[in-house]
N, CA, C, O and the ligand as a Tripos MOL2 file, in Angstrom:
@<TRIPOS>MOLECULE
protein
  309   307    78     0     0
PROTEIN
NO_CHARGES

@<TRIPOS>ATOM
      1 N         153.6440   34.3680   75.2690 N.3       1 MET1
      2 CA        153.3810   35.5480   76.1140 C.3       1 MET1
      3 C         152.3630   35.1800   77.1330 C.2       1 MET1
      4 O         151.4350   34.4200   76.8540 O.2       1 MET1
      5 N         152.5320   35.7420   78.3890 N.am      2 GLU2
      6 CA        151.5640   35.5020   79.4220 C.3       2 GLU2
      7 C         150.5680   36.6300   79.6310 C.2       2 GLU2
      8 O         150.7500   37.7700   79.2030 O.2       2 GLU2
      9 N         149.5380   36.2490   80.2970 N.am      3 PHE3
     10 CA        148.6370   37.3220   80.7340 C.3       3 PHE3
     11 C         149.2380   38.0740   81.8970 C.2       3 PHE3
     12 O         149.8090   37.4970   82.8220 O.2       3 PHE3
     13 N         149.0850   39.4240   81.8150 N.am      4 LYS4
     14 CA        149.5900   40.2500   82.8460 C.3       4 LYS4
     15 C         148.5220   41.0200   83.4230 C.2       4 LYS4
     16 O         147.4730   41.1460   82.7900 O.2       4 LYS4
     17 N         148.6800   41.5850   84.6290 N.am      5 LYS5
     18 CA        147.6400   42.4760   85.2270 C.3       5 LYS5
     19 C         148.2170   43.9040   84.9750 C.2       5 LYS5
     20 O         149.3680   44.2060   85.2910 O.2       5 LYS5
     21 N         147.3590   44.7390   84.3970 N.am      6 CYS6
     22 CA        147.7130   46.1350   84.0670 C.3       6 CYS6
     23 C         148.1360   46.8820   85.3470 C.2       6 CYS6
     24 O         147.3930   46.8150   86.3260 O.2       6 CYS6
     25 N         149.2800   47.5900   85.4040 N.am      7 ALA7
     26 CA        149.6900   48.2280   86.5100 C.3       7 ALA7
     27 C         148.8910   49.5100   86.8380 C.2       7 ALA7
     28 O         148.9680   50.0850   87.9240 O.2       7 ALA7
     29 N         148.1320   49.8990   85.8230 N.am      8 ARG8
     30 CA        147.3890   51.1190   86.0150 C.3       8 ARG8
     31 C         145.8940   50.8920   86.3320 C.2       8 ARG8
     32 O         145.3720   51.4520   87.2970 O.2       8 ARG8
     33 N         145.1780   50.0270   85.4730 N.am      9 CYS9
     34 CA        143.8080   49.8700   85.6690 C.3       9 CYS9
     35 C         143.4050   48.4760   86.2850 C.2       9 CYS9
     36 O         142.2610   48.2660   86.6890 O.2       9 CYS9
     37 N         144.3580   47.5870   86.3320 N.am     10 GLY10
     38 CA        144.1650   46.2640   86.9470 C.3      10 GLY10
     39 C         143.5030   45.1970   85.9520 C.2      10 GLY10
     40 O         143.2430   44.0610   86.3490 O.2      10 GLY10
     41 N         143.2740   45.5650   84.7930 N.am     11 CYS11
     42 CA        142.5970   44.5980   83.8760 C.3      11 CYS11
     43 C         143.7640   43.6420   83.3720 C.2      11 CYS11
     44 O         144.9420   43.9790   83.4920 O.2      11 CYS11
     45 N         143.4110   42.5290   82.8470 N.am     12 PHE12
     46 CA        144.2540   41.5560   82.3870 C.3      12 PHE12
     47 C         144.4700   41.6900   80.8830 C.2      12 PHE12
     48 O         143.5140   41.8800   80.1300 O.2      12 PHE12
     49 N         145.7580   41.5900   80.4350 N.am     13 PHE13
     50 CA        146.0680   41.8150   79.0280 C.3      13 PHE13
     51 C         147.2060   40.9310   78.6160 C.2      13 PHE13
     52 O         147.7770   40.2260   79.4480 O.2      13 PHE13
     53 N         147.5400   40.9500   77.3820 N.am     14 MET14
     54 CA        148.6510   40.1530   76.8410 C.3      14 MET14
     55 C         149.6440   41.1270   76.1600 C.2      14 MET14
     56 O         149.3200   41.6620   75.1000 O.2      14 MET14
     57 N         150.7990   41.3640   76.7140 N.am     15 SER15
     58 CA        151.6770   42.2770   76.1080 C.3      15 SER15
     59 C         153.0550   42.2060   76.8880 C.2      15 SER15
     60 O         153.1710   41.6270   77.9680 O.2      15 SER15
     61 N         154.0220   42.8120   76.2730 N.am     16 ALA16
     62 CA        155.3680   42.7380   76.9760 C.3      16 ALA16
     63 C         155.4070   43.9450   77.8880 C.2      16 ALA16
     64 O         156.3710   44.0800   78.6420 O.2      16 ALA16
     65 N         154.4130   44.8450   77.8710 N.am     17 ASN17
     66 CA        154.4980   46.1030   78.6780 C.3      17 ASN17
     67 C         153.8740   45.8190   80.0570 C.2      17 ASN17
     68 O         153.2470   44.7860   80.2900 O.2      17 ASN17
     69 N         154.0810   46.7820   80.9420 N.am     18 ASN18
     70 CA        153.4580   46.7160   82.2490 C.3      18 ASN18
     71 C         151.9820   47.1420   82.3640 C.2      18 ASN18
     72 O         151.2860   46.8460   83.3350 O.2      18 ASN18
     73 N         151.5490   47.8620   81.2980 N.am     19 VAL19
     74 CA        150.2360   48.3670   81.3040 C.3      19 VAL19
     75 C         149.4710   47.8290   79.9770 C.2      19 VAL19
     76 O         150.1160   47.4320   79.0070 O.2      19 VAL19
     77 N         148.2580   47.8410   79.9970 N.am     20 CYS20
     78 CA        147.4070   47.3630   78.8550 C.3      20 CYS20
     79 C         147.4380   48.4400   77.8070 C.2      20 CYS20
     80 O         147.9120   49.5330   78.1160 O.2      20 CYS20
     81 N         146.9830   48.2330   76.6110 N.am     21 CYS21
     82 CA        147.1370   49.1940   75.5410 C.3      21 CYS21
     83 C         146.2030   50.4190   75.7760 C.2      21 CYS21
     84 O         146.4980   51.4810   75.2290 O.2      21 CYS21
     85 N         145.1580   50.3350   76.5140 N.am     22 ASN22
     86 CA        144.3880   51.5140   76.8450 C.3      22 ASN22
     87 C         145.1600   52.4520   77.7170 C.2      22 ASN22
     88 O         145.0930   53.6670   77.5300 O.2      22 ASN22
     89 N         145.8750   51.9370   78.6450 N.am     23 CYS23
     90 CA        146.6260   52.7060   79.5610 C.3      23 CYS23
     91 C         147.9160   53.2120   79.0380 C.2      23 CYS23
     92 O         148.4650   54.1550   79.6070 O.2      23 CYS23
     93 N         148.4520   52.6380   77.9650 N.am     24 GLU24
     94 CA        149.7010   53.0410   77.4270 C.3      24 GLU24
     95 C         149.6420   54.4920   77.0270 C.2      24 GLU24
     96 O         150.5620   55.2610   77.3080 O.2      24 GLU24
     97 N         148.5710   54.8660   76.3770 N.am     25 SER25
     98 CA        148.4150   56.2620   75.9410 C.3      25 SER25
     99 C         148.2840   57.2200   77.1220 C.2      25 SER25
    100 O         148.8440   58.3160   77.1470 O.2      25 SER25
    101 N         147.4970   56.7350   78.1170 N.am     26 LYS26
    102 CA        147.3670   57.6300   79.3070 C.3      26 LYS26
    103 C         148.7070   57.7900   80.0550 C.2      26 LYS26
    104 O         149.0330   58.8530   80.5850 O.2      26 LYS26
    105 N         149.4340   56.7200   80.0690 N.am     27 ASP27
    106 CA        150.8160   56.8430   80.7070 C.3      27 ASP27
    107 C         151.5800   57.8120   79.9040 C.2      27 ASP27
    108 O         152.1970   58.7030   80.4890 O.2      27 ASP27
    109 N         151.6000   57.7260   78.6200 N.am     28 ARG28
    110 CA        152.4230   58.6780   77.8790 C.3      28 ARG28
    111 C         152.0680   60.0990   78.1480 C.2      28 ARG28
    112 O         152.9240   60.9670   78.3220 O.2      28 ARG28
    113 N         150.7390   60.3220   78.1800 N.am     29 LEU29
    114 CA        150.2530   61.7090   78.4340 C.3      29 LEU29
    115 C         150.6620   62.1660   79.9130 C.2      29 LEU29
    116 O         151.1060   63.2970   80.1140 O.2      29 LEU29
    117 N         150.5020   61.3040   80.8530 N.am     30 ASP30
    118 CA        150.9910   61.5770   82.2230 C.3      30 ASP30
    119 C         152.5130   61.9250   82.2290 C.2      30 ASP30
    120 O         152.9440   62.9270   82.8000 O.2      30 ASP30
    121 N         153.2210   61.1220   81.6230 N.am     31 ILE31
    122 CA        154.7360   61.2630   81.5920 C.3      31 ILE31
    123 C         155.1330   62.5980   80.9030 C.2      31 ILE31
    124 O         156.0340   63.2890   81.3780 O.2      31 ILE31
    125 N         154.4830   62.9440   79.8260 N.am     32 SER32
    126 CA        154.8500   64.2460   79.1380 C.3      32 SER32
    127 C         154.4610   65.3840   80.0710 C.2      32 SER32
    128 O         155.1890   66.3670   80.2070 O.2      32 SER32
    129 N         153.2540   65.2320   80.7380 N.am     33 ARG33
    130 CA        152.8490   66.2950   81.6530 C.3      33 ARG33
    131 C         153.8860   66.4980   82.7790 C.2      33 ARG33
    132 O         154.2930   67.6190   83.0820 O.2      33 ARG33
    133 N         154.3060   65.3300   83.4010 N.am     34 VAL34
    134 CA        155.2920   65.4000   84.4990 C.3      34 VAL34
    135 C         156.5710   66.0400   84.0090 C.2      34 VAL34
    136 O         157.1440   66.9170   84.6550 O.2      34 VAL34
    137 N         157.0090   65.5700   82.8300 N.am     35 ASN35
    138 CA        158.2670   66.1050   82.3130 C.3      35 ASN35
    139 C         158.1850   67.6390   82.0440 C.2      35 ASN35
    140 O         159.1560   68.3520   82.2960 O.2      35 ASN35
    141 N         157.0240   68.1480   81.5310 N.am     36 SER36
    142 CA        157.0120   69.4870   81.2400 C.3      36 SER36
    143 C         156.9510   70.3030   82.5940 C.2      36 SER36
    144 O         157.5010   71.4010   82.6730 O.2      36 SER36
    145 N         156.2920   69.7580   83.6250 N.am     37 VAL37
    146 CA        156.3330   70.3100   84.9490 C.3      37 VAL37
    147 C         157.7510   70.3940   85.4620 C.2      37 VAL37
    148 O         158.1580   71.4450   85.9570 O.2      37 VAL37
    149 N         158.5000   69.3460   85.3630 N.am     38 LEU38
    150 CA        159.8930   69.2060   85.8190 C.3      38 LEU38
    151 C         160.7970   70.1900   85.0480 C.2      38 LEU38
    152 O         161.7620   70.7330   85.5860 O.2      38 LEU38
    153 N         160.4470   70.3920   83.7830 N.am     39 ASP39
    154 CA        161.2790   71.3370   82.9290 C.3      39 ASP39
    155 C         161.0710   72.7930   83.4820 C.2      39 ASP39
    156 O         162.0280   73.5660   83.5420 O.2      39 ASP39
    157 N         159.8870   73.1360   83.8620 N.am     40 GLU40
    158 CA        159.6350   74.5580   84.2500 C.3      40 GLU40
    159 C         160.1110   74.8370   85.7010 C.2      40 GLU40
    160 O         160.6780   75.8930   85.9780 O.2      40 GLU40
    161 N         159.8740   73.8840   86.6070 N.am     41 SER41
    162 CA        160.0150   74.2180   88.0100 C.3      41 SER41
    163 C         161.4620   73.9230   88.4800 C.2      41 SER41
    164 O         162.2350   73.2080   87.8430 O.2      41 SER41
    165 N         161.7570   74.5270   89.6350 N.am     42 ILE42
    166 CA        162.9440   74.4060   90.2120 C.3      42 ILE42
    167 C         163.2100   72.9630   90.8300 C.2      42 ILE42
    168 O         164.0500   72.1950   90.3590 O.2      42 ILE42
    169 N         162.4230   72.6760   91.9160 N.am     43 SER43
    170 CA        162.4220   71.3440   92.4340 C.3      43 SER43
    171 C         161.3230   71.1110   93.3280 C.2      43 SER43
    172 O         160.7140   72.0850   93.7720 O.2      43 SER43
    173 N         160.9880   69.9250   93.6530 N.am     44 PHE44
    174 CA        159.8890   69.5790   94.4770 C.3      44 PHE44
    175 C         160.3680   68.9180   95.7350 C.2      44 PHE44
    176 O         161.3730   68.2080   95.7120 O.2      44 PHE44
    177 N         159.6700   69.1320   96.8480 N.am     45 ASN45
    178 CA        160.1110   68.5350   98.0990 C.3      45 ASN45
    179 C         159.5730   67.1460   98.2630 C.2      45 ASN45
    180 O         160.0880   66.3540   99.0530 O.2      45 ASN45
    181 N         158.5050   66.8400   97.4940 N.am     46 SER46
    182 CA        157.9740   65.4570   97.7070 C.3      46 SER46
    183 C         157.1990   65.1210   96.4750 C.2      46 SER46
    184 O         156.8650   65.9720   95.6500 O.2      46 SER46
    185 N         156.9190   63.8160   96.3800 N.am     47 ILE47
    186 CA        156.0820   63.2970   95.2880 C.3      47 ILE47
    187 C         154.7500   63.9170   95.2590 C.2      47 ILE47
    188 O         154.1790   64.1110   94.1860 O.2      47 ILE47
    189 N         154.1950   64.2600   96.4710 N.am     48 GLN48
    190 CA        152.9380   64.9040   96.6080 C.3      48 GLN48
    191 C         152.9320   66.2510   95.8890 C.2      48 GLN48
    192 O         151.9650   66.5950   95.2100 O.2      48 GLN48
    193 N         153.9400   66.9560   96.0320 N.am     49 ASP49
    194 CA        154.0040   68.3560   95.3680 C.3      49 ASP49
    195 C         153.9970   68.1300   93.8260 C.2      49 ASP49
    196 O         153.3190   68.8520   93.0960 O.2      49 ASP49
    197 N         154.7190   67.1750   93.3740 N.am     50 LEU50
    198 CA        154.8420   66.8670   91.9550 C.3      50 LEU50
    199 C         153.5190   66.4270   91.4370 C.2      50 LEU50
    200 O         153.1440   66.8000   90.3250 O.2      50 LEU50
    201 N         152.7590   65.6160   92.2220 N.am     51 SER51
    202 CA        151.4590   65.1090   91.9690 C.3      51 SER51
    203 C         150.4780   66.2220   91.7370 C.2      51 SER51
    204 O         149.7450   66.2860   90.7500 O.2      51 SER51
    205 N         150.5170   67.1580   92.7880 N.am     52 ILE52
    206 CA        149.6050   68.3270   92.6310 C.3      52 ILE52
    207 C         149.8910   69.2500   91.4830 C.2      52 ILE52
    208 O         148.9640   69.7730   90.8650 O.2      52 ILE52
    209 N         151.1800   69.4710   91.1720 N.am     53 ALA53
    210 CA        151.6370   70.3490   90.1290 C.3      53 ALA53
    211 C         151.3570   69.7170   88.7680 C.2      53 ALA53
    212 O         151.1270   70.4820   87.8300 O.2      53 ALA53
    213 N         151.3530   68.4160   88.5680 N.am     54 SER54
    214 CA        151.2460   67.7350   87.3610 C.3      54 SER54
    215 C         149.8530   67.1950   87.1260 C.2      54 SER54
    216 O         149.4510   66.9320   85.9930 O.2      54 SER54
    217 N         149.0910   67.0270   88.2650 N.am     55 GLY55
    218 CA        147.8160   66.3390   88.1280 C.3      55 GLY55
    219 C         147.8490   64.8700   87.8900 C.2      55 GLY55
    220 O         146.8560   64.2580   87.4980 O.2      55 GLY55
    221 N         149.0240   64.2960   88.1350 N.am     56 VAL56
    222 CA        149.1350   62.8420   87.9100 C.3      56 VAL56
    223 C         149.1250   62.2180   89.3400 C.2      56 VAL56
    224 O         149.7590   62.7530   90.2500 O.2      56 VAL56
    225 N         148.4720   61.1970   89.5080 N.am     57 ASN57
    226 CA        148.3530   60.5930   90.9040 C.3      57 ASN57
    227 C         149.6060   59.9270   91.3080 C.2      57 ASN57
    228 O         150.4350   59.5220   90.4930 O.2      57 ASN57
    229 N         149.7270   59.8210   92.6380 N.am     58 ILE58
    230 CA        150.9680   59.4660   93.2430 C.3      58 ILE58
    231 C         151.3800   57.9870   92.8540 C.2      58 ILE58
    232 O         152.5440   57.6860   92.5930 O.2      58 ILE58
    233 N         150.3510   57.1110   92.8390 N.am     59 ASN59
    234 CA        150.6510   55.7460   92.4800 C.3      59 ASN59
    235 C         151.2890   55.6070   91.0860 C.2      59 ASN59
    236 O         152.2050   54.8150   90.8630 O.2      59 ASN59
    237 N         150.7650   56.4020   90.1860 N.am     60 ASN60
    238 CA        151.3020   56.3770   88.8340 C.3      60 ASN60
    239 C         152.7440   57.0350   88.8020 C.2      60 ASN60
    240 O         153.6480   56.5560   88.1170 O.2      60 ASN60
    241 N         152.8940   58.1270   89.5640 N.am     61 LEU61
    242 CA        154.2620   58.7580   89.6470 C.3      61 LEU61
    243 C         155.2620   57.7000   90.1700 C.2      61 LEU61
    244 O         156.3500   57.5430   89.6160 O.2      61 LEU61
    245 N         154.8990   57.0180   91.1830 N.am     62 ASN62
    246 CA        155.8130   56.1170   91.8010 C.3      62 ASN62
    247 C         156.2220   55.0290   90.7950 C.2      62 ASN62
    248 O         157.3770   54.6120   90.7000 O.2      62 ASN62
    249 N         155.1810   54.6000   90.0470 N.am     63 ARG63
    250 CA        155.4880   53.6130   89.0190 C.3      63 ARG63
    251 C         156.4220   54.0930   87.9110 C.2      63 ARG63
    252 O         157.3180   53.3720   87.4730 O.2      63 ARG63
    253 N         156.1870   55.3400   87.4660 N.am     64 TYR64
    254 CA        157.0490   55.9280   86.4440 C.3      64 TYR64
    255 C         158.5320   56.0280   86.9110 C.2      64 TYR64
    256 O         159.4870   55.7740   86.1780 O.2      64 TYR64
    257 N         158.6250   56.4390   88.2520 N.am     65 ILE65
    258 CA        159.9510   56.6380   88.8420 C.3      65 ILE65
    259 C         160.6010   55.2480   88.9330 C.2      65 ILE65
    260 O         161.7860   55.1000   88.6330 O.2      65 ILE65
    261 N         159.8520   54.2610   89.3340 N.am     66 GLN66
    262 CA        160.4400   52.8460   89.3990 C.3      66 GLN66
    263 C         160.8480   52.3800   88.0590 C.2      66 GLN66
    264 O         161.9140   51.7850   87.9020 O.2      66 GLN66
    265 N         159.9930   52.6440   87.0390 N.am     67 ASN67
    266 CA        160.3610   52.2030   85.6780 C.3      67 ASN67
    267 C         161.3570   53.1770   84.9710 C.2      67 ASN67
    268 O         161.7180   52.9840   83.8100 O.2      67 ASN67
    269 N         161.7700   54.1990   85.7030 N.am     68 LYS68
    270 CA        162.6640   55.0960   85.1340 C.3      68 LYS68
    271 C         162.1030   55.8270   83.8570 C.2      68 LYS68
    272 O         162.8190   56.0270   82.8750 O.2      68 LYS68
    273 N         160.8280   56.2010   83.9210 N.am     69 GLN69
    274 CA        160.1660   56.7570   82.7770 C.3      69 GLN69
    275 C         160.1820   58.3200   82.9310 C.2      69 GLN69
    276 O         159.8760   59.0430   81.9840 O.2      69 GLN69
    277 N         160.5190   58.7760   84.0540 N.am     70 ILE70
    278 CA        160.5150   60.1840   84.2870 C.3      70 ILE70
    279 C         161.9570   60.6650   84.2710 C.2      70 ILE70
    280 O         162.7960   60.0940   84.9690 O.2      70 ILE70
    281 N         162.2730   61.7010   83.4930 N.am     71 SER71
    282 CA        163.6430   62.1220   83.4390 C.3      71 SER71
    283 C         163.9230   63.2480   84.4280 C.2      71 SER71
    284 O         163.0050   63.9770   84.8050 O.2      71 SER71
    285 N         165.1410   63.3970   84.8420 N.am     72 ASP72
    286 CA        165.5420   64.6380   85.6270 C.3      72 ASP72
    287 C         164.7890   64.8120   86.8600 C.2      72 ASP72
    288 O         164.3420   65.9380   87.0810 O.2      72 ASP72
    289 N         164.5720   63.8630   87.7130 N.am     73 LEU73
    290 CA        163.8350   63.9950   88.8910 C.3      73 LEU73
    291 C         164.5870   64.6830   89.9340 C.2      73 LEU73
    292 O         165.6100   64.1850   90.4040 O.2      73 LEU73
    293 N         164.0870   65.8950   90.3460 N.am     74 ASN74
    294 CA        164.8260   66.6870   91.3910 C.3      74 ASN74
    295 C         164.2080   66.5020   92.8120 C.2      74 ASN74
    296 O         164.3320   67.3730   93.6730 O.2      74 ASN74
    297 N         163.5950   65.4320   93.0040 N.am     75 ILE75
    298 CA        162.9550   65.2450   94.3070 C.3      75 ILE75
    299 C         163.9050   64.4820   95.1730 C.2      75 ILE75
    300 O         164.5400   63.5100   94.7640 O.2      75 ILE75
    301 N         163.9830   64.9940   96.4690 N.am     76 ASN76
    302 CA        164.7390   64.2070   97.4690 C.3      76 ASN76
    303 C         163.8640   63.2630   98.1480 C.2      76 ASN76
    304 O         163.1200   63.6190   99.0620 O.2      76 ASN76
    305 N         163.9410   61.9730   97.6880 N.am     77 LEU77
    306 CA        163.0380   61.0140   98.2430 C.3      77 LEU77
    307 C         163.6710   60.2430   99.4200 C.2      77 LEU77
    308 O         163.0240   59.3780  100.0100 O.2      77 LEU77
    309 ZN        145.1520   49.3310   81.8660 Zn       78 ZN78
@<TRIPOS>BOND
     1     1     2 1
     2     2     3 1
     3     3     4 2
     4     3     5 am
     5     5     6 1
     6     6     7 1
     7     7     8 2
     8     7     9 am
     9     9    10 1
    10    10    11 1
    11    11    12 2
    12    11    13 am
    13    13    14 1
    14    14    15 1
    15    15    16 2
    16    15    17 am
    17    17    18 1
    18    18    19 1
    19    19    20 2
    20    19    21 am
    21    21    22 1
    22    22    23 1
    23    23    24 2
    24    23    25 am
    25    25    26 1
    26    26    27 1
    27    27    28 2
    28    27    29 am
    29    29    30 1
    30    30    31 1
    31    31    32 2
    32    31    33 am
    33    33    34 1
    34    34    35 1
    35    35    36 2
    36    35    37 am
    37    37    38 1
    38    38    39 1
    39    39    40 2
    40    39    41 am
    41    41    42 1
    42    42    43 1
    43    43    44 2
    44    43    45 am
    45    45    46 1
    46    46    47 1
    47    47    48 2
    48    47    49 am
    49    49    50 1
    50    50    51 1
    51    51    52 2
    52    51    53 am
    53    53    54 1
    54    54    55 1
    55    55    56 2
    56    55    57 am
    57    57    58 1
    58    58    59 1
    59    59    60 2
    60    59    61 am
    61    61    62 1
    62    62    63 1
    63    63    64 2
    64    63    65 am
    65    65    66 1
    66    66    67 1
    67    67    68 2
    68    67    69 am
    69    69    70 1
    70    70    71 1
    71    71    72 2
    72    71    73 am
    73    73    74 1
    74    74    75 1
    75    75    76 2
    76    75    77 am
    77    77    78 1
    78    78    79 1
    79    79    80 2
    80    79    81 am
    81    81    82 1
    82    82    83 1
    83    83    84 2
    84    83    85 am
    85    85    86 1
    86    86    87 1
    87    87    88 2
    88    87    89 am
    89    89    90 1
    90    90    91 1
    91    91    92 2
    92    91    93 am
    93    93    94 1
    94    94    95 1
    95    95    96 2
    96    95    97 am
    97    97    98 1
    98    98    99 1
    99    99   100 2
   100    99   101 am
   101   101   102 1
   102   102   103 1
   103   103   104 2
   104   103   105 am
   105   105   106 1
   106   106   107 1
   107   107   108 2
   108   107   109 am
   109   109   110 1
   110   110   111 1
   111   111   112 2
   112   111   113 am
   113   113   114 1
   114   114   115 1
   115   115   116 2
   116   115   117 am
   117   117   118 1
   118   118   119 1
   119   119   120 2
   120   119   121 am
   121   121   122 1
   122   122   123 1
   123   123   124 2
   124   123   125 am
   125   125   126 1
   126   126   127 1
   127   127   128 2
   128   127   129 am
   129   129   130 1
   130   130   131 1
   131   131   132 2
   132   131   133 am
   133   133   134 1
   134   134   135 1
   135   135   136 2
   136   135   137 am
   137   137   138 1
   138   138   139 1
   139   139   140 2
   140   139   141 am
   141   141   142 1
   142   142   143 1
   143   143   144 2
   144   143   145 am
   145   145   146 1
   146   146   147 1
   147   147   148 2
   148   147   149 am
   149   149   150 1
   150   150   151 1
   151   151   152 2
   152   151   153 am
   153   153   154 1
   154   154   155 1
   155   155   156 2
   156   155   157 am
   157   157   158 1
   158   158   159 1
   159   159   160 2
   160   159   161 am
   161   161   162 1
   162   162   163 1
   163   163   164 2
   164   163   165 am
   165   165   166 1
   166   166   167 1
   167   167   168 2
   168   167   169 am
   169   169   170 1
   170   170   171 1
   171   171   172 2
   172   171   173 am
   173   173   174 1
   174   174   175 1
   175   175   176 2
   176   175   177 am
   177   177   178 1
   178   178   179 1
   179   179   180 2
   180   179   181 am
   181   181   182 1
   182   182   183 1
   183   183   184 2
   184   183   185 am
   185   185   186 1
   186   186   187 1
   187   187   188 2
   188   187   189 am
   189   189   190 1
   190   190   191 1
   191   191   192 2
   192   191   193 am
   193   193   194 1
   194   194   195 1
   195   195   196 2
   196   195   197 am
   197   197   198 1
   198   198   199 1
   199   199   200 2
   200   199   201 am
   201   201   202 1
   202   202   203 1
   203   203   204 2
   204   203   205 am
   205   205   206 1
   206   206   207 1
   207   207   208 2
   208   207   209 am
   209   209   210 1
   210   210   211 1
   211   211   212 2
   212   211   213 am
   213   213   214 1
   214   214   215 1
   215   215   216 2
   216   215   217 am
   217   217   218 1
   218   218   219 1
   219   219   220 2
   220   219   221 am
   221   221   222 1
   222   222   223 1
   223   223   224 2
   224   223   225 am
   225   225   226 1
   226   226   227 1
   227   227   228 2
   228   227   229 am
   229   229   230 1
   230   230   231 1
   231   231   232 2
   232   231   233 am
   233   233   234 1
   234   234   235 1
   235   235   236 2
   236   235   237 am
   237   237   238 1
   238   238   239 1
   239   239   240 2
   240   239   241 am
   241   241   242 1
   242   242   243 1
   243   243   244 2
   244   243   245 am
   245   245   246 1
   246   246   247 1
   247   247   248 2
   248   247   249 am
   249   249   250 1
   250   250   251 1
   251   251   252 2
   252   251   253 am
   253   253   254 1
   254   254   255 1
   255   255   256 2
   256   255   257 am
   257   257   258 1
   258   258   259 1
   259   259   260 2
   260   259   261 am
   261   261   262 1
   262   262   263 1
   263   263   264 2
   264   263   265 am
   265   265   266 1
   266   266   267 1
   267   267   268 2
   268   267   269 am
   269   269   270 1
   270   270   271 1
   271   271   272 2
   272   271   273 am
   273   273   274 1
   274   274   275 1
   275   275   276 2
   276   275   277 am
   277   277   278 1
   278   278   279 1
   279   279   280 2
   280   279   281 am
   281   281   282 1
   282   282   283 1
   283   283   284 2
   284   283   285 am
   285   285   286 1
   286   286   287 1
   287   287   288 2
   288   287   289 am
   289   289   290 1
   290   290   291 1
   291   291   292 2
   292   291   293 am
   293   293   294 1
   294   294   295 1
   295   295   296 2
   296   295   297 am
   297   297   298 1
   298   298   299 1
   299   299   300 2
   300   299   301 am
   301   301   302 1
   302   302   303 1
   303   303   304 2
   304   303   305 am
   305   305   306 1
   306   306   307 1
   307   307   308 2
@<TRIPOS>SUBSTRUCTURE
     1 MET1         2 RESIDUE 1 A MET
     2 GLU2         6 RESIDUE 1 A GLU
     3 PHE3        10 RESIDUE 1 A PHE
     4 LYS4        14 RESIDUE 1 A LYS
     5 LYS5        18 RESIDUE 1 A LYS
     6 CYS6        22 RESIDUE 1 A CYS
     7 ALA7        26 RESIDUE 1 A ALA
     8 ARG8        30 RESIDUE 1 A ARG
     9 CYS9        34 RESIDUE 1 A CYS
    10 GLY10       38 RESIDUE 1 A GLY
    11 CYS11       42 RESIDUE 1 A CYS
    12 PHE12       46 RESIDUE 1 A PHE
    13 PHE13       50 RESIDUE 1 A PHE
    14 MET14       54 RESIDUE 1 A MET
    15 SER15       58 RESIDUE 1 A SER
    16 ALA16       62 RESIDUE 1 A ALA
    17 ASN17       66 RESIDUE 1 A ASN
    18 ASN18       70 RESIDUE 1 A ASN
    19 VAL19       74 RESIDUE 1 A VAL
    20 CYS20       78 RESIDUE 1 A CYS
    21 CYS21       82 RESIDUE 1 A CYS
    22 ASN22       86 RESIDUE 1 A ASN
    23 CYS23       90 RESIDUE 1 A CYS
    24 GLU24       94 RESIDUE 1 A GLU
    25 SER25       98 RESIDUE 1 A SER
    26 LYS26      102 RESIDUE 1 A LYS
    27 ASP27      106 RESIDUE 1 A ASP
    28 ARG28      110 RESIDUE 1 A ARG
    29 LEU29      114 RESIDUE 1 A LEU
    30 ASP30      118 RESIDUE 1 A ASP
    31 ILE31      122 RESIDUE 1 A ILE
    32 SER32      126 RESIDUE 1 A SER
    33 ARG33      130 RESIDUE 1 A ARG
    34 VAL34      134 RESIDUE 1 A VAL
    35 ASN35      138 RESIDUE 1 A ASN
    36 SER36      142 RESIDUE 1 A SER
    37 VAL37      146 RESIDUE 1 A VAL
    38 LEU38      150 RESIDUE 1 A LEU
    39 ASP39      154 RESIDUE 1 A ASP
    40 GLU40      158 RESIDUE 1 A GLU
    41 SER41      162 RESIDUE 1 A SER
    42 ILE42      166 RESIDUE 1 A ILE
    43 SER43      170 RESIDUE 1 A SER
    44 PHE44      174 RESIDUE 1 A PHE
    45 ASN45      178 RESIDUE 1 A ASN
    46 SER46      182 RESIDUE 1 A SER
    47 ILE47      186 RESIDUE 1 A ILE
    48 GLN48      190 RESIDUE 1 A GLN
    49 ASP49      194 RESIDUE 1 A ASP
    50 LEU50      198 RESIDUE 1 A LEU
    51 SER51      202 RESIDUE 1 A SER
    52 ILE52      206 RESIDUE 1 A ILE
    53 ALA53      210 RESIDUE 1 A ALA
    54 SER54      214 RESIDUE 1 A SER
    55 GLY55      218 RESIDUE 1 A GLY
    56 VAL56      222 RESIDUE 1 A VAL
    57 ASN57      226 RESIDUE 1 A ASN
    58 ILE58      230 RESIDUE 1 A ILE
    59 ASN59      234 RESIDUE 1 A ASN
    60 ASN60      238 RESIDUE 1 A ASN
    61 LEU61      242 RESIDUE 1 A LEU
    62 ASN62      246 RESIDUE 1 A ASN
    63 ARG63      250 RESIDUE 1 A ARG
    64 TYR64      254 RESIDUE 1 A TYR
    65 ILE65      258 RESIDUE 1 A ILE
    66 GLN66      262 RESIDUE 1 A GLN
    67 ASN67      266 RESIDUE 1 A ASN
    68 LYS68      270 RESIDUE 1 A LYS
    69 GLN69      274 RESIDUE 1 A GLN
    70 ILE70      278 RESIDUE 1 A ILE
    71 SER71      282 RESIDUE 1 A SER
    72 ASP72      286 RESIDUE 1 A ASP
    73 LEU73      290 RESIDUE 1 A LEU
    74 ASN74      294 RESIDUE 1 A ASN
    75 ILE75      298 RESIDUE 1 A ILE
    76 ASN76      302 RESIDUE 1 A ASN
    77 LEU77      306 RESIDUE 1 A LEU
    78 ZN78       309 GROUP 0 **** ****
């Protein structure tokens, strides 16, 4: 296994994931927050709206979208 740079905090770690083990739990929390916001709301016009509604920052949102970790995304990107 190689050293990787954590996609969230930038530290180096060894794992098969994209984030270090500290950030894994933060990611999970963010994703569940985003999913519950998406469950409740109709749709968002932009990532920014979703970021404000969920309290998750845009960089992380983009990463979850890229990794397909967010379900049911009603955003017109
Ligand atoms: Zn990290």
